[in-house]
N, C-alpha and C positions, 0 to 999 in steps of 0.2 A: 710907145710899146707897152704891152700888157704881159701878165703871166701866160704860161702856155698850159693847154689842157689836151688830153688824149682820150680817144675811145679805142679800146682794143677789142678784137674779135673774141667771141665767146670760146671757152675751152674748159675742160675739166681740171686743168692744172692751174690752180690759183696759188700764187706766192706773193701776193701784195704785202710787201715787208712793212712791218710796223716798227721793228726795232732799228734804231739809227746806227748802222754800221757803215764805216767809211765807203763811200761810192754807191751805197744802196739808193734805190728810187722807190717812190710810192705815188699812188694816185689818192687824192683826198677830196672829200666833199662831193663826190659824184652820186649819181642816182643808183648806180651798181658798183661792184668792186672793180669793174673793168673800165670805168671812165672817171675823169676827175682832173683836178689841177695837179700838175707834176711838181714834185719836190724831190730834192736830192740831198743825201746826207754828206756833209763835209765838216771836218773838224769837230765831229760829235754833235752837230746840230742840223736839224732840217732846214733847208732854204728853198726858196722858190726859184723858178727858172724863167729868165726873161725871154720873150718870143723872138729876139733878134736871129734871123737866119733859120728859124724853125720851119721844117717841113716834114714830108713823109719819112725821110730817112731817120731823123731824130725820134719821131713817133714809133717807128719800127724797132729802134733800139730800146726804148722804154717797154714796149710790149714784150720783146724777147727777154729783157732783164726780169720782168715780172712773171714769166712763164706762159705768156700767151702767144698765139701764132702771130707772126708779122703780117701775114696776108689778112687784109681787111682793117689794118690799123688806120685810124683817121686822125688828122690834125683838126683840133677844135679850138678856134681862137676867141670865140665869144664866151668869156668866163662870167657873164652876168648871172648865170644860173648857179654859180658856186658862191658859197659864203666867203666874204672877204677874210683873208688871213693876214697876220701882221709878222710872219716870219720874214726875215730879210731875203732880198734877192741875192742868190749865192752865185749863180752861173748865168752868163750871157753869151750871145754869139757862138752857140754850139755849131759845129760843122762836123757832122757824122758821115761816114760812107754808108752807113746802114748795116754794116757787118759787125759792129762793136758789140761786146757782151755787156757794156755798162756805159752810161752817159758820160761818166768822167774820163773814159778812154778816148772820147771825141776831143777834137780841138775845141777849146773854149777859153773864155775870159773868166777869171774869178773876181767877183766884185766884193767890195767892202762896204758899200752903202747902196740903198735902194733907189736913190734919186736918179741913177743912171738908166733906169728902166721906165722912167716916166711916172714913178710914184711921187706923191706930194707929201 
């Protein structure tokens, strides 16, 4: 399994959070502010999200959380275009309904080591 990436539909409301406040999400290393690798803030640190069970519903939650419309949200599994990061994998097996306001409100597993997501 790999990290997950998202492309959100364009909108004028940009709130791609840079400050790490509990439960906030961000997209990093994208070509624009609306795409990139997904990270979530937990326990005061940014962590990557493992792709287990990742689909449109989770992508929609990320886009909503960042102030983008959910229509047009895309799942992007090929992270070869993004710079490798060494933040730990924090979240795996997200299961969202698509209606949540934040990724951490979705059912998920919290990880303590990155090897559970296929990192070496």
